[in-house]
GUBA-799566 format. One record per atom (N, C-alpha, C): atom name; residue number from 1; x, y, z. Coordinates in Angstrom, 2 decimals. Layout:
REM GUBA-799566
 miba lovo       x       y       z
   CA  NUM       X       Y       Z
...
//
This chain:
REM GUBA-799566
 miba lovo       x       y       z
    N    1    0.81   -1.19    0.00
   CA    1    0.00    0.00    0.00
    C    1    0.85    1.26    0.00
    N    2    1.93    1.22    0.75
   CA    2    2.77    2.40    0.81
    C    2    3.43    2.69   -0.53
    N    3    3.57    1.68   -1.38
   CA    3    4.24    1.85   -2.66
    C    3    3.42    2.61   -3.67
    N    4    2.06    2.61   -3.55
   CA    4    1.29    3.29   -4.58
    C    4    1.02    4.75   -4.24
    N    5    1.41    5.23   -3.09
   CA    5    1.37    6.65   -2.78
    C    5    0.07    7.14   -2.16
    N    6   -0.84    6.30   -1.77
   CA    6   -2.05    6.78   -1.11
    C    6   -3.27    5.97   -1.53
    N    7   -4.42    6.43   -1.11
   CA    7   -5.64    5.70   -1.43
    C    7   -6.10    6.01   -2.85
    N    8   -7.05    5.23   -3.32
   CA    8   -7.54    5.36   -4.69
    C    8   -8.29    6.66   -4.95
    N    9   -8.92    7.22   -3.91
   CA    9   -9.75    8.38   -4.15
    C    9   -9.04    9.71   -3.89
    N   10   -7.79    9.71   -3.63
   CA   10   -7.05   10.95   -3.40
    C   10   -6.45   11.47   -4.70
    N   11   -6.71   12.73   -4.99
   CA   11   -6.02   13.41   -6.08
    C   11   -6.51   13.08   -7.47
    N   12   -7.30   12.07   -7.65
   CA   12   -7.78   11.75   -8.99
    C   12   -9.18   12.29   -9.18
    N   13   -9.42   12.82  -10.35
   CA   13  -10.75   13.30  -10.68
    C   13  -11.49   12.20  -11.43
    N   14  -12.81   12.09  -11.22
   CA   14  -13.56   11.07  -11.92
    C   14  -13.55   11.32  -13.43
    N   15  -13.58   10.25  -14.18
   CA   15  -13.59   10.38  -15.63
    C   15  -14.99   10.72  -16.10
    N   16  -15.12   11.40  -17.22
   CA   16  -16.41   11.76  -17.78
    C   16  -16.56   13.27  -17.85
    N   17  -17.78   13.70  -18.12
   CA   17  -18.03   15.12  -18.31
    C   17  -18.10   15.89  -17.00
    N   18  -18.29   15.19  -15.88
   CA   18  -18.37   15.87  -14.60
    C   18  -19.74   16.45  -14.34
    N   19  -20.67   16.32  -15.28
   CA   19  -22.03   16.83  -15.10
    C   19  -22.93   15.82  -14.43
    N   20  -24.18   16.16  -14.37
   CA   20  -25.18   15.29  -13.76
    C   20  -25.41   14.07  -14.65
    N   21  -25.57   12.91  -14.04
   CA   21  -25.84   11.70  -14.81
    C   21  -27.24   11.74  -15.38
    N   22  -27.37   11.27  -16.60
   CA   22  -28.68   11.25  -17.27
    C   22  -28.89    9.88  -17.91
    N   23  -30.14    9.49  -18.00
   CA   23  -30.47    8.23  -18.67
    C   23  -30.50    8.46  -20.17
    N   24  -30.53    7.36  -20.92
   CA   24  -30.50    7.43  -22.37
    C   24  -31.68    8.22  -22.94
    N   25  -32.88    8.03  -22.38
   CA   25  -34.09    8.65  -22.93
    C   25  -34.54    9.89  -22.18
    N   26  -33.73   10.37  -21.25
   CA   26  -34.12   11.55  -20.48
    C   26  -34.04   12.79  -21.34
    N   27  -35.08   13.60  -21.27
   CA   27  -35.14   14.84  -22.03
    C   27  -34.46   15.94  -21.23
    N   28  -33.52   16.67  -21.84
   CA   28  -32.85   17.75  -21.10
    C   28  -33.85   18.84  -20.72
    N   29  -33.60   19.49  -19.59
   CA   29  -34.48   20.53  -19.10
    C   29  -34.52   21.70  -20.08
    N   30  -35.73   22.09  -20.45
   CA   30  -35.89   23.19  -21.40
    C   30  -35.90   24.50  -20.62
    N   31  -35.03   25.40  -21.01
   CA   31  -34.96   26.71  -20.36
    C   31  -35.76   27.69  -21.21
    N   32  -36.83   28.21  -20.62
   CA   32  -37.67   29.16  -21.33
    C   32  -37.12   30.55  -21.06
    N   33  -36.76   31.28  -22.12
   CA   33  -36.17   32.60  -21.92
    C   33  -37.19   33.60  -21.37
    N   34  -36.70   34.54  -20.58
   CA   34  -37.56   35.60  -20.04
    C   34  -37.97   36.49  -21.20
    N   35  -39.27   36.76  -21.35
   CA   35  -39.72   37.55  -22.50
    C   35  -39.26   39.00  -22.41
    N   36  -39.03   39.58  -23.57
   CA   36  -38.61   40.98  -23.65
    C   36  -39.87   41.83  -23.84
    N   37  -40.61   42.01  -22.73
   CA   37  -41.89   42.72  -22.75
    C   37  -41.82   43.83  -21.70
    N   38  -42.41   44.97  -22.03
   CA   38  -42.49   46.08  -21.08
    C   38  -43.95   46.25  -20.68
    N   39  -44.20   46.20  -19.38
   CA   39  -45.56   46.39  -18.86
    C   39  -45.70   47.88  -18.51
    N   40  -46.52   48.58  -19.28
   CA   40  -46.68   50.02  -19.09
    C   40  -47.72   50.30  -18.00
    N   41  -47.69   51.51  -17.41
   CA   41  -48.64   51.85  -16.35
    C   41  -50.11   51.79  -16.77
    N   42  -50.39   51.96  -18.06
   CA   42  -51.79   51.93  -18.49
    C   42  -52.31   50.50  -18.70
    N   43  -51.45   49.50  -18.62
   CA   43  -51.87   48.10  -18.75
    C   43  -52.41   47.60  -17.41
    N   44  -53.53   46.89  -17.47
   CA   44  -54.15   46.36  -16.26
    C   44  -53.40   45.09  -15.83
    N   45  -53.05   45.00  -14.54
   CA   45  -52.46   43.78  -14.00
    C   45  -53.36   43.29  -12.86
    N   46  -53.43   41.98  -12.68
   CA   46  -54.26   41.37  -11.65
    C   46  -53.42   40.43  -10.83
    N   47  -53.63   40.42   -9.52
   CA   47  -52.88   39.52   -8.65
    C   47  -53.25   38.08   -8.98
    N   48  -52.25   37.26   -9.22
   CA   48  -52.47   35.86   -9.59
    C   48  -52.55   34.96   -8.36
    N   49  -51.61   35.13   -7.44
   CA   49  -51.58   34.26   -6.28
    C   49  -50.32   34.48   -5.48
    N   50  -49.89   33.44   -4.78
   CA   50  -48.70   33.54   -3.94
    C   50  -47.71   32.45   -4.29
    N   51  -46.44   32.72   -4.01
   CA   51  -45.38   31.75   -4.28
    C   51  -45.52   30.60   -3.30
    N   52  -45.65   29.40   -3.83
   CA   52  -45.79   28.19   -3.02
    C   52  -44.42   27.58   -2.73
    N   53  -43.59   27.43   -3.78
   CA   53  -42.30   26.78   -3.66
    C   53  -41.35   27.32   -4.72
    N   54  -40.05   27.31   -4.39
   CA   54  -39.00   27.61   -5.37
    C   54  -38.02   26.46   -5.34
    N   55  -37.80   25.82   -6.51
   CA   55  -36.84   24.73   -6.63
    C   55  -35.95   25.04   -7.82
    N   56  -34.65   25.17   -7.56
   CA   56  -33.68   25.54   -8.59
    C   56  -34.14   26.81   -9.30
    N   57  -34.45   26.71  -10.58
   CA   57  -34.89   27.89  -11.32
    C   57  -36.38   27.85  -11.64
    N   58  -37.14   27.04  -10.90
   CA   58  -38.58   26.91  -11.13
    C   58  -39.33   27.52   -9.95
    N   59  -40.29   28.36  -10.27
   CA   59  -41.11   29.03   -9.28
    C   59  -42.51   28.44   -9.40
    N   60  -43.12   28.02   -8.29
   CA   60  -44.46   27.45   -8.29
    C   60  -45.39   28.43   -7.61
    N   61  -46.40   28.90   -8.35
   CA   61  -47.34   29.90   -7.83
    C   61  -48.71   29.26   -7.65
    N   62  -49.28   29.43   -6.45
   CA   62  -50.61   28.92   -6.12
    C   62  -51.62   30.02   -6.42
    N   63  -52.56   29.74   -7.33
   CA   63  -53.52   30.75   -7.76
    C   63  -54.54   31.06   -6.67
    N   64  -54.93   32.32   -6.58
   CA   64  -55.98   32.74   -5.64
    C   64  -57.37   32.54   -6.25
    N   65  -57.44   32.67   -7.57
   CA   65  -58.72   32.56   -8.28
    C   65  -58.89   31.14   -8.78
    N   66  -60.06   30.58   -8.62
   CA   66  -60.35   29.22   -9.05
    C   66  -60.13   29.07  -10.55
    N   67  -59.66   27.90  -10.95
   CA   67  -59.46   27.60  -12.36
    C   67  -60.77   27.48  -13.11
    N   68  -61.88   27.30  -12.38
   CA   68  -63.19   27.26  -13.03
    C   68  -63.53   28.63  -13.60
    N   69  -62.98   29.68  -12.96
   CA   69  -63.21   31.05  -13.41
    C   69  -62.24   31.43  -14.52
    N   70  -60.94   31.11  -14.31
   CA   70  -59.92   31.48  -15.29
    C   70  -58.66   30.65  -15.08
    N   71  -58.10   30.13  -16.17
   CA   71  -56.83   29.41  -16.14
    C   71  -55.91   30.08  -17.14
    N   72  -54.68   30.39  -16.72
   CA   72  -53.73   31.01  -17.64
    C   72  -53.16   29.97  -18.60
    N   73  -52.90   30.40  -19.80
   CA   73  -52.32   29.52  -20.81
    C   73  -50.80   29.49  -20.67
    N   74  -50.19   28.42  -21.18
   CA   74  -48.74   28.33  -21.24
    C   74  -48.22   29.50  -22.08
    N   75  -47.21   30.17  -21.58
   CA   75  -46.65   31.32  -22.29
    C   75  -47.18   32.66  -21.81
    N   76  -48.15   32.64  -20.87
   CA   76  -48.67   33.90  -20.32
    C   76  -47.56   34.61  -19.54
    N   77  -47.43   35.91  -19.75
   CA   77  -46.38   36.70  -19.10
    C   77  -46.82   37.06  -17.68
    N   78  -45.89   36.89  -16.72
   CA   78  -46.16   37.24  -15.33
    C   78  -45.20   38.34  -14.89
    N   79  -45.72   39.25  -14.06
   CA   79  -44.89   40.34  -13.56
    C   79  -45.17   40.55  -12.07
    N   80  -44.29   41.32  -11.45
   CA   80  -44.46   41.69  -10.05
    C   80  -45.34   42.93   -9.97
    N   81  -45.65   43.33   -8.74
   CA   81  -46.49   44.50   -8.53
    C   81  -45.86   45.77   -9.11
    N   82  -44.51   45.81   -9.14
   CA   82  -43.82   46.99   -9.71
    C   82  -43.68   46.90  -11.24
    N   83  -44.37   45.91  -11.84
   CA   83  -44.45   45.71  -13.30
    C   83  -43.17   45.17  -13.93
    N   84  -42.25   44.65  -13.13
   CA   84  -41.06   44.01  -13.70
    C   84  -41.40   42.56  -14.04
    N   85  -41.09   42.16  -15.26
   CA   85  -41.43   40.82  -15.76
    C   85  -40.55   39.77  -15.08
    N   86  -41.19   38.69  -14.57
   CA   86  -40.43   37.61  -13.93
    C   86  -40.32   36.37  -14.79
    N   87  -41.20   36.21  -15.77
   CA   87  -41.14   35.05  -16.64
    C   87  -42.50   34.75  -17.25
    N   88  -42.60   33.52  -17.78
   CA   88  -43.85   33.08  -18.40
    C   88  -44.31   31.77  -17.75
    N   89  -45.59   31.49  -17.88
   CA   89  -46.14   30.25  -17.37
    C   89  -45.60   29.11  -18.23
    N   90  -44.91   28.15  -17.59
   CA   90  -44.36   27.02  -18.32
    C   90  -45.34   25.85  -18.32
    N   91  -46.08   25.70  -17.22
   CA   91  -46.98   24.56  -17.10
    C   91  -48.03   24.85  -16.04
    N   92  -49.25   24.30  -16.23
   CA   92  -50.31   24.41  -15.23
    C   92  -50.46   23.05  -14.57
    N   93  -50.45   23.05  -13.23
   CA   93  -50.50   21.80  -12.47
    C   93  -51.66   21.82  -11.49
    N   94  -52.00   20.66  -10.95
   CA   94  -52.98   20.58   -9.87
    C   94  -54.41   20.52  -10.34
    N   95  -55.30   20.73   -9.36
   CA   95  -56.74   20.65   -9.61
    C   95  -57.24   21.93  -10.26
    N   96  -58.37   21.82  -10.94
   CA   96  -58.97   22.98  -11.59
    C   96  -59.42   24.01  -10.55
    N   97  -59.88   23.53   -9.38
   CA   97  -60.36   24.43   -8.34
    C   97  -59.24   25.33   -7.80
    N   98  -58.01   24.87   -7.81
   CA   98  -56.89   25.68   -7.33
    C   98  -55.63   25.32   -8.10
    N   99  -55.47   25.89   -9.31
   CA   99  -54.32   25.53  -10.13
    C   99  -52.99   26.06   -9.57
    N  100  -51.92   25.40   -9.94
   CA  100  -50.56   25.83   -9.64
    C  100  -49.88   26.11  -10.97
    N  101  -49.11   27.18  -11.02
   CA  101  -48.42   27.55  -12.24
    C  101  -46.92   27.48  -12.01
    N  102  -46.21   26.78  -12.91
   CA  102  -44.75   26.76  -12.82
    C  102  -44.21   27.83  -13.76
    N  103  -43.25   28.60  -13.25
   CA  103  -42.68   29.73  -14.00
    C  103  -41.19   29.52  -14.10
//
């Protein structure tokens, strides 16, 4: 043991790309670009809901208004109260009575 200069895991880097392991059929995560839209003061904005969870670069918003009344479509632009754009709706999840939107 003393002849090889140390243990197997010291000083050597693992072979490969060094990235996250993926399966053969796994679809890479699609990054939806932030839209280049300006929300002007004369445009009407409505409160959608509250942030439920943030995981990595995905924001999950719990709607205040029932989906029976209104459901946002994929690609709908979302902004903060100060009218700064945060992104677009990537997917609608959950029950119709209380939808969740991933941004």
